[in-house]
N, C-alpha and C positions, 0 to 999 in steps of 0.2 A: 210114539216117539219118546225116547227116554229124556229125562230132564237135562242131563249133561249135553246131549246132542242138541237139544233145543236151545240151551244157553249158548253153545258154540255157534249155532247157525244164526242166532240173533246178533251175536257179537261180530260174526263174519259179515253180516248184512250191514251193520253200522260202519265197519271198516271200509267196505266197498262204497257206501254212501259218502264217506269223508273223501275218499280218493276221487270219486266222480265229481264232487263239489269242487275239489281242487282243480280238476281238469277244466270244468266249466268256467271257473274264474281265472284261469291262466290266460294272460293276454297273448302269449305266443302260440296258443292252440288255434288251429284252423276252425273255420265256421262248421265244417262237417264234423270235426271231433267234438266241438261244443254241442252240436245238435244230438250226436250219438250219446254223449254223456248225459244230457238232459233227459233223453228218452229212457236210458238205463236207470237213471236216478228215479224217475217216476215209477218205473216197474218195480224197483227194489223197495221204494216207499210203500207201494201197495202190498208187497209180500211181508214187509215188516209190520204193517198195520194188521194183516191177517194173523200173524203170529201172536199179537197182543203184547202187552207190556211185560217186563221181566217180573218174576215172582216176588222179588224183594225180600226173600228170606235168606237163610244162612247159606244156601247154595250159591248165591251170587257172590257172597264174601269169600267163600272157599274157592270159587273159580278165579277171582281176582288174585287171591293169595297164591294159587297155583301158577298163574301167569307170571306173577312177580318172581316166584322161586325159579321158574324156568329161565327167566331172563338173567337172574343172578348167577345161575350155573354157567352161562355162556362165558367163554373166555374173552377178555378184551384184547388180548394179544393175538394178532393174526397168525394163522398157521404158517409154519415155515415151509418153503418149497422143498421138494424132495429131488434128489438126484444130482445135486451140485456139490463139488468138493468144498465149497466155501461154507456150506451148512454144517458139515462135520467140523471144520476148523472153528466156526463160531461157537458151536456147542462145547468143543474142547476148551476153548478160551474161557467160556463162562464157568465151566467146571473148575478150571485152574484158578480163576479169579476168586471163586467162592472158597476153594481150599486154602489159597494164600491168605485171604482175609481172616479165615478161621484160625489158621496157624499164627497169624500176627496177634490176634486177640487173646490167645492162650498165654 
């Protein structure tokens, strides 16, 4: 198994463990959901123990940097819905506002 796939699988296991812990501690969860979460958590902890600890070398740092860069690239503005006439009017209004502001500043 390649190092990057191993790091991804370890991080994936840790995310799943955090989610299962949240379910197990959720007061609104049913007893069956809590029992299933505890069983899955135990199974994932065994798998995580079998993989061992992270290497702690430069690959971990590069992985974190890549995750950070991927999150930075994501837009914070939600995608506009398609197919409605108001979308076109909104975009046209934004373009006119930018042009008008630019024209006033000159």
